[in-house]
OpenMM code with the backbone's topology and positions (N, CA, C; nanometers):
from openmm import Vec3, app, unit

residues = "UNK UNK UNK UNK UNK UNK UNK UNK UNK UNK UNK UNK UNK UNK UNK UNK UNK UNK UNK UNK UNK UNK UNK UNK UNK UNK UNK UNK UNK UNK UNK UNK UNK UNK UNK UNK UNK UNK UNK UNK UNK UNK UNK UNK UNK UNK UNK UNK UNK UNK UNK UNK UNK UNK UNK UNK UNK UNK UNK UNK UNK UNK UNK UNK UNK UNK UNK UNK UNK UNK UNK UNK UNK UNK UNK UNK UNK UNK UNK UNK UNK UNK UNK UNK UNK UNK UNK UNK UNK UNK UNK UNK UNK UNK UNK UNK UNK UNK UNK UNK UNK UNK UNK UNK UNK UNK UNK UNK UNK UNK UNK UNK UNK".split()
positions = [
    Vec3(0.0808, -0.1462, -0.0091),
    Vec3(-0.0295, 0.0137, -0.0048),
    Vec3(0.1070, 0.1336, 0.0016),
    Vec3(0.0454, 0.1758, -0.0890),
    Vec3(0.1451, 0.3460, -0.1184),
    Vec3(0.0420, 0.4821, -0.1160),
    Vec3(-0.0654, 0.4839, -0.0068),
    Vec3(-0.1469, 0.5626, -0.0030),
    Vec3(-0.0860, 0.7169, 0.0719),
    Vec3(-0.1229, 0.7880, 0.0118),
    Vec3(-0.0655, 0.9312, 0.0264),
    Vec3(-0.1832, 1.0224, 0.0964),
    Vec3(-0.1254, 1.0903, 0.2127),
    Vec3(-0.2556, 1.1832, 0.2568),
    Vec3(-0.2278, 1.2973, 0.2682),
    Vec3(-0.3181, 1.3977, 0.2644),
    Vec3(-0.2866, 1.5300, 0.2669),
    Vec3(-0.3567, 1.6135, 0.3734),
    Vec3(-0.2966, 1.7047, 0.5120),
    Vec3(-0.3764, 1.7231, 0.6023),
    Vec3(-0.3216, 1.8564, 0.6157),
    Vec3(-0.4032, 1.9667, 0.6231),
    Vec3(-0.3541, 2.0806, 0.6824),
    Vec3(-0.4960, 2.1898, 0.6620),
    Vec3(-0.4491, 2.2864, 0.6474),
    Vec3(-0.5680, 2.4518, 0.6653),
    Vec3(-0.5019, 2.5365, 0.6031),
    Vec3(-0.6212, 2.6274, 0.5641),
    Vec3(-0.5591, 2.7219, 0.4517),
    Vec3(-0.6457, 2.8656, 0.5546),
    Vec3(-0.5854, 2.9788, 0.5814),
    Vec3(-0.6800, 3.0940, 0.6258),
    Vec3(-0.7178, 3.1819, 0.5601),
    Vec3(-0.8160, 3.2649, 0.5411),
    Vec3(-0.8622, 3.3851, 0.4609),
    Vec3(-0.9193, 3.4778, 0.5378),
    Vec3(-0.7977, 3.5898, 0.6308),
    Vec3(-0.8319, 3.6602, 0.7393),
    Vec3(-0.9374, 3.7540, 0.6746),
    Vec3(-1.0710, 3.7288, 0.7755),
    Vec3(-1.1738, 3.8137, 0.7734),
    Vec3(-1.2312, 3.7890, 0.6468),
    Vec3(-1.2422, 3.6460, 0.6310),
    Vec3(-1.3271, 3.6119, 0.5053),
    Vec3(-1.4239, 3.4952, 0.5390),
    Vec3(-1.5080, 3.4847, 0.4878),
    Vec3(-1.6162, 3.3602, 0.5268),
    Vec3(-1.5477, 3.2505, 0.4305),
    Vec3(-1.4907, 3.1374, 0.5510),
    Vec3(-1.4091, 3.0168, 0.4446),
    Vec3(-1.5589, 2.9664, 0.4014),
    Vec3(-1.6727, 2.9072, 0.4865),
    Vec3(-1.7770, 2.8373, 0.3758),
    Vec3(-1.7766, 2.9034, 0.2525),
    Vec3(-1.8009, 3.0111, 0.2637),
    Vec3(-1.8571, 3.0557, 0.1174),
    Vec3(-1.7258, 3.0472, 0.0117),
    Vec3(-1.5825, 3.0517, 0.0690),
    Vec3(-1.4818, 2.9800, 0.0212),
    Vec3(-1.5236, 2.8823, -0.0668),
    Vec3(-1.5022, 2.7584, 0.0454),
    Vec3(-1.5355, 2.6299, -0.0028),
    Vec3(-1.6207, 2.5842, -0.0639),
    Vec3(-1.7637, 2.6586, -0.1103),
    Vec3(-1.9031, 2.6617, -0.1862),
    Vec3(-1.8496, 2.7103, -0.3157),
    Vec3(-1.7458, 2.8378, -0.3370),
    Vec3(-1.6995, 2.8891, -0.4530),
    Vec3(-1.6020, 2.7633, -0.5545),
    Vec3(-1.5460, 2.7392, -0.4419),
    Vec3(-1.4421, 2.6086, -0.4832),
    Vec3(-1.4945, 2.4442, -0.5210),
    Vec3(-1.6412, 2.4683, -0.5294),
    Vec3(-1.6714, 2.3314, -0.5576),
    Vec3(-1.6352, 2.2997, -0.6929),
    Vec3(-1.6384, 2.3749, -0.7938),
    Vec3(-1.6666, 2.3968, -0.9415),
    Vec3(-1.4803, 2.3237, -0.9360),
    Vec3(-1.4001, 2.3161, -0.8521),
    Vec3(-1.2924, 2.2766, -0.8866),
    Vec3(-1.2834, 2.1301, -0.7801),
    Vec3(-1.3263, 2.1402, -0.6441),
    Vec3(-1.3164, 2.0203, -0.5685),
    Vec3(-1.4177, 1.8834, -0.6245),
    Vec3(-1.5128, 1.9284, -0.6523),
    Vec3(-1.5931, 1.7811, -0.6941),
    Vec3(-1.5613, 1.6800, -0.8254),
    Vec3(-1.4876, 1.8031, -0.9322),
    Vec3(-1.4479, 1.6914, -1.0255),
    Vec3(-1.3152, 1.6706, -0.9852),
    Vec3(-1.2304, 1.6870, -0.9278),
    Vec3(-1.1325, 1.6123, -0.8342),
    Vec3(-1.1241, 1.4751, -0.8077),
    Vec3(-1.2608, 1.4406, -0.7626),
    Vec3(-1.3071, 1.3264, -0.7262),
    Vec3(-1.2812, 1.2350, -0.8536),
    Vec3(-1.3059, 1.3111, -0.9371),
    Vec3(-1.2962, 1.1794, -1.0654),
    Vec3(-1.1583, 1.1646, -1.1328),
    Vec3(-1.0616, 1.1936, -1.0833),
    Vec3(-0.9112, 1.1880, -1.1207),
    Vec3(-0.9313, 1.0934, -1.0705),
    Vec3(-0.7910, 0.9786, -1.1587),
    Vec3(-0.7887, 0.8584, -1.1101),
    Vec3(-0.6715, 0.8681, -0.9539),
    Vec3(-0.7016, 0.7778, -0.9126),
    Vec3(-0.6096, 0.7690, -0.7989),
    Vec3(-0.6806, 0.8612, -0.6521),
    Vec3(-0.7744, 0.9225, -0.7051),
    Vec3(-0.8298, 1.0247, -0.5869),
    Vec3(-0.9571, 0.9303, -0.5052),
    Vec3(-0.9065, 0.9385, -0.3537),
    Vec3(-0.9514, 0.8510, -0.2697),
    Vec3(-1.0594, 0.9179, -0.1727),
    Vec3(-1.0110, 1.0387, -0.1339),
    Vec3(-1.0881, 1.1536, -0.0976),
    Vec3(-1.0098, 1.2926, -0.0975),
    Vec3(-1.1229, 1.3848, -0.1598),
    Vec3(-1.0425, 1.5068, -0.1420),
    Vec3(-1.1814, 1.6143, -0.0693),
    Vec3(-1.1618, 1.6223, 0.0734),
    Vec3(-1.2543, 1.7341, 0.1652),
    Vec3(-1.1896, 1.8536, 0.1654),
    Vec3(-1.2668, 1.9573, 0.1416),
    Vec3(-1.2377, 2.0840, 0.2088),
    Vec3(-1.3774, 2.1155, 0.3104),
    Vec3(-1.3447, 2.1653, 0.4287),
    Vec3(-1.4597, 2.1995, 0.5195),
    Vec3(-1.3909, 2.3505, 0.5896),
    Vec3(-1.5230, 2.4169, 0.6211),
    Vec3(-1.4908, 2.5052, 0.7028),
    Vec3(-1.4723, 2.5066, 0.8468),
    Vec3(-1.4247, 2.5719, 0.9088),
    Vec3(-1.3667, 2.5380, 1.0593),
    Vec3(-1.5267, 2.6153, 1.1405),
    Vec3(-1.5492, 2.5167, 1.2306),
    Vec3(-1.6960, 2.5550, 1.2440),
    Vec3(-1.6681, 2.6784, 1.3553),
    Vec3(-1.5118, 2.6732, 1.4032),
    Vec3(-1.5259, 2.7760, 1.5521),
    Vec3(-1.3952, 2.8657, 1.4809),
    Vec3(-1.3514, 2.8571, 1.3494),
    Vec3(-1.2876, 2.9823, 1.2996),
    Vec3(-1.3503, 3.0221, 1.1721),
    Vec3(-1.3979, 3.1041, 1.1201),
    Vec3(-1.4861, 3.1270, 1.0214),
    Vec3(-1.3912, 3.1433, 0.9046),
    Vec3(-1.2388, 3.1777, 0.9377),
    Vec3(-1.2064, 3.2170, 0.8150),
    Vec3(-1.1011, 3.1354, 0.7965),
    Vec3(-1.0879, 2.9909, 0.8870),
    Vec3(-1.0303, 2.8772, 0.7796),
    Vec3(-1.0553, 2.7415, 0.7517),
    Vec3(-0.9815, 2.7327, 0.6418),
    Vec3(-1.0139, 2.6100, 0.6174),
    Vec3(-0.9712, 2.4729, 0.6232),
    Vec3(-1.0275, 2.3377, 0.6085),
    Vec3(-0.9203, 2.2739, 0.6713),
    Vec3(-0.9241, 2.1824, 0.5114),
    Vec3(-0.8455, 2.1009, 0.4810),
    Vec3(-0.7774, 1.9972, 0.4084),
    Vec3(-0.7698, 1.8914, 0.4042),
    Vec3(-0.8390, 1.7997, 0.3740),
    Vec3(-0.8144, 1.6410, 0.3655),
    Vec3(-0.7867, 1.5575, 0.2479),
    Vec3(-0.7067, 1.5062, 0.1925),
    Vec3(-0.6817, 1.4528, 0.0622),
    Vec3(-0.6006, 1.3433, 0.0783),
    Vec3(-0.6917, 1.2029, 0.0169),
    Vec3(-0.6288, 1.0877, -0.0274),
    Vec3(-0.6123, 1.0081, -0.0813),
    Vec3(-0.4651, 1.0116, -0.1574),
    Vec3(-0.4770, 0.9279, -0.3097),
    Vec3(-0.4256, 0.7989, -0.2850),
    Vec3(-0.4369, 0.7327, -0.4231),
    Vec3(-0.3504, 0.5956, -0.3843),
    Vec3(-0.2656, 0.5732, -0.4015),
    Vec3(-0.1826, 0.6694, -0.4727),
    Vec3(-0.0434, 0.6832, -0.5359),
    Vec3(0.0452, 0.7963, -0.4914),
    Vec3(0.1640, 0.7769, -0.4807),
    Vec3(0.2481, 0.9127, -0.4976),
    Vec3(0.2447, 0.9703, -0.6718),
    Vec3(0.2472, 0.9028, -0.7612),
    Vec3(0.2254, 0.9526, -0.8689),
    Vec3(0.0560, 0.9799, -0.8900),
    Vec3(-0.0374, 0.9788, -0.8699),
    Vec3(-0.1621, 1.0029, -0.8643),
    Vec3(-0.1700, 1.1368, -0.8398),
    Vec3(-0.1066, 1.1843, -0.6834),
    Vec3(-0.0580, 1.3066, -0.6035),
    Vec3(0.0101, 1.3714, -0.7425),
    Vec3(0.1162, 1.3262, -0.7614),
    Vec3(0.1892, 1.4014, -0.8787),
    Vec3(0.1535, 1.4409, -1.0107),
    Vec3(0.0254, 1.3459, -1.0448),
    Vec3(-0.1001, 1.4182, -1.1860),
    Vec3(-0.1674, 1.4773, -1.1078),
    Vec3(-0.2631, 1.4944, -1.0274),
    Vec3(-0.3181, 1.5837, -0.9812),
    Vec3(-0.2318, 1.7804, -0.9819),
    Vec3(-0.1484, 1.7589, -0.8777),
    Vec3(-0.0441, 1.8360, -0.8443),
    Vec3(-0.0132, 1.9461, -1.0304),
    Vec3(-0.0089, 1.8413, -1.0763),
    Vec3(0.0544, 1.8914, -1.2162),
    Vec3(-0.0588, 1.9231, -1.3691),
    Vec3(-0.2043, 1.8761, -1.2919),
    Vec3(-0.3029, 1.8982, -1.3784),
    Vec3(-0.3975, 2.0371, -1.3785),
    Vec3(-0.4835, 2.0514, -1.4310),
    Vec3(-0.5402, 2.1694, -1.4543),
    Vec3(-0.6544, 2.2262, -1.3579),
    Vec3(-0.6939, 2.0927, -1.2730),
    Vec3(-0.7860, 2.1546, -1.1477),
    Vec3(-0.7507, 2.1987, -1.0451),
    Vec3(-0.6140, 2.1393, -1.0132),
    Vec3(-0.5288, 2.2122, -0.9110),
    Vec3(-0.4776, 2.3186, -0.9574),
    Vec3(-0.4421, 2.3828, -1.0815),
    Vec3(-0.4008, 2.4882, -1.1060),
    Vec3(-0.4546, 2.6205, -1.0539),
    Vec3(-0.6178, 2.5870, -1.1296),
    Vec3(-0.7393, 2.6310, -1.1087),
    Vec3(-0.7610, 2.6594, -1.0061),
    Vec3(-0.7631, 2.5561, -0.8588),
    Vec3(-0.7738, 2.5772, -0.7750),
    Vec3(-0.6717, 2.6848, -0.7096),
    Vec3(-0.5761, 2.6496, -0.7280),
    Vec3(-0.4529, 2.7443, -0.6583),
    Vec3(-0.4835, 2.9151, -0.7152),
    Vec3(-0.5508, 2.9326, -0.8090),
    Vec3(-0.5466, 3.0765, -0.8560),
    Vec3(-0.6528, 3.1358, -0.7911),
    Vec3(-0.7981, 3.0208, -0.7695),
    Vec3(-0.8980, 3.0735, -0.7143),
    Vec3(-0.8788, 3.0864, -0.5824),
    Vec3(-0.7603, 3.0296, -0.4975),
    Vec3(-0.7796, 3.0499, -0.3240),
    Vec3(-0.6905, 3.1894, -0.3253),
    Vec3(-0.5853, 3.1842, -0.4337),
    Vec3(-0.5362, 3.3515, -0.3983),
    Vec3(-0.6250, 3.4788, -0.4275),
    Vec3(-0.6880, 3.4428, -0.5358),
    Vec3(-0.8036, 3.5520, -0.5599),
    Vec3(-0.8748, 3.5718, -0.4425),
    Vec3(-0.9093, 3.4701, -0.3982),
    Vec3(-1.0258, 3.4767, -0.2969),
    Vec3(-0.9913, 3.5304, -0.1467),
    Vec3(-0.8317, 3.5568, -0.1529),
    Vec3(-0.7525, 3.6261, -0.0480),
    Vec3(-0.6806, 3.5407, 0.0729),
    Vec3(-0.6049, 3.4481, 0.0275),
    Vec3(-0.5470, 3.3371, 0.0937),
    Vec3(-0.4783, 3.4479, 0.2159),
    Vec3(-0.4457, 3.4411, 0.2961),
    Vec3(-0.3734, 3.4897, 0.4106),
    Vec3(-0.2522, 3.3547, 0.4550),
    Vec3(-0.2632, 3.2444, 0.4529),
    Vec3(-0.1963, 3.1728, 0.5129),
    Vec3(-0.2179, 3.0197, 0.5135),
    Vec3(-0.0841, 2.9415, 0.4861),
    Vec3(-0.1306, 2.7541, 0.4956),
    Vec3(-0.0323, 2.7152, 0.5322),
    Vec3(-0.0835, 2.5932, 0.5937),
    Vec3(0.0093, 2.4544, 0.5839),
    Vec3(-0.0836, 2.3449, 0.5762),
    Vec3(-0.0306, 2.2836, 0.5009),
    Vec3(-0.0524, 2.1503, 0.4060),
    Vec3(0.0225, 2.0284, 0.4216),
    Vec3(0.0102, 1.9321, 0.5062),
    Vec3(0.1802, 1.8253, 0.4841),
    Vec3(0.0998, 1.7045, 0.4270),
    Vec3(0.2132, 1.6413, 0.3577),
    Vec3(0.1112, 1.4923, 0.2753),
    Vec3(0.2297, 1.3940, 0.3674),
    Vec3(0.1888, 1.2666, 0.3679),
    Vec3(0.2036, 1.1602, 0.4662),
    Vec3(0.1970, 1.0637, 0.3608),
    Vec3(0.2742, 0.9888, 0.3737),
    Vec3(0.3028, 0.8458, 0.3294),
    Vec3(0.2338, 0.7005, 0.3895),
    Vec3(0.1317, 0.6911, 0.3860),
    Vec3(0.0855, 0.5869, 0.4940),
    Vec3(0.1335, 0.4343, 0.4145),
    Vec3(0.1814, 0.3551, 0.5625),
    Vec3(0.2151, 0.2617, 0.5034),
    Vec3(0.1619, 0.1177, 0.6069),
    Vec3(0.0379, 0.1249, 0.6900),
    Vec3(-0.0316, 0.0474, 0.7461),
    Vec3(-0.1121, 0.1535, 0.7328),
    Vec3(-0.2759, 0.0529, 0.7336),
    Vec3(-0.3977, 0.1350, 0.7607),
    Vec3(-0.4901, 0.0105, 0.8308),
    Vec3(-0.5238, 0.0337, 0.9653),
    Vec3(-0.6415, -0.0331, 1.0062),
    Vec3(-0.7251, 0.0494, 1.1016),
    Vec3(-0.8488, -0.0165, 1.1001),
    Vec3(-0.9602, 0.0197, 1.1812),
    Vec3(-0.9130, 0.0757, 1.3617),
    Vec3(-0.9979, 0.1709, 1.3981),
    Vec3(-0.9659, 0.2170, 1.5173),
    Vec3(-0.9977, 0.1390, 1.6131),
    Vec3(-1.1364, 0.0791, 1.5746),
    Vec3(-1.2149, 0.0172, 1.7014),
    Vec3(-1.2247, -0.1684, 1.6480),
    Vec3(-1.1893, -0.2672, 1.7188),
    Vec3(-1.1673, -0.3574, 1.7199),
    Vec3(-1.2894, -0.4419, 1.7086),
    Vec3(-1.3002, -0.5617, 1.6369),
    Vec3(-1.4439, -0.6413, 1.5944),
    Vec3(-1.5163, -0.6257, 1.7113),
    Vec3(-1.4965, -0.6133, 1.8865),
    Vec3(-1.5929, -0.5857, 1.9906),
    Vec3(-1.6081, -0.4047, 1.9768),
    Vec3(-1.6088, -0.3425, 1.8546),
    Vec3(-1.6176, -0.2253, 1.9165),
    Vec3(-1.5335, -0.1257, 2.0104),
    Vec3(-1.4544, -0.1653, 2.0607),
    Vec3(-1.3275, -0.1059, 2.1737),
    Vec3(-1.2000, -0.0475, 2.0544),
    Vec3(-1.1914, 0.0714, 2.1151),
    Vec3(-1.0915, 0.1670, 2.0621),
    Vec3(-0.9566, 0.0882, 2.0524),
    Vec3(-0.8367, 0.0703, 1.9632),
    Vec3(-0.7072, 0.0503, 1.9815),
    Vec3(-0.5788, 0.1343, 1.8914),
    Vec3(-0.5080, 0.1650, 2.0069),
    Vec3(-0.4164, 0.2809, 1.9455),
    Vec3(-0.2921, 0.2171, 1.8669),
    Vec3(-0.2531, 0.0923, 1.8585),
    Vec3(-0.1729, -0.0221, 1.8621),
    Vec3(-0.2084, -0.0443, 1.6854),
    Vec3(-0.1115, -0.1001, 1.6494),
    Vec3(-0.1366, -0.1492, 1.4622),
    Vec3(-0.1074, -0.3173, 1.5334),
    Vec3(-0.1444, -0.4215, 1.4357),
    Vec3(-0.1632, -0.5712, 1.4664),
    Vec3(0.0031, -0.6136, 1.3736),
] * unit.nanometer
topology = app.Topology()
chain = topology.addChain("A")
for resn in residues:
    res = topology.addResidue(resn, chain)
    for name in ("N", "CA", "C"):
        topology.addAtom(name, app.Element.getBySymbol(name[0]), res)
């Protein structure tokens, strides 16, 4: 398994992040159709109205590379700049193992088998 996860935030000081997410739907929704896209979720923070949380999951590093070189990514980057982005921190993680948090009996488990 070579899944890549991206997680982070984008700020828009003094702007309504929920409105920015809704405006970005034209780029977010078609990204789900890109090869290798598992999740591409953008949410406005309910307690910080000027922050968007970004969560992405890609099947491979190559799928992420294709996305980052593609027209939807470039269009979204331009849209965010035009919307007044004031800061961001989005990191990528290479997942080597994946297991459910809850075991078969419904109890949470932090360790990996």
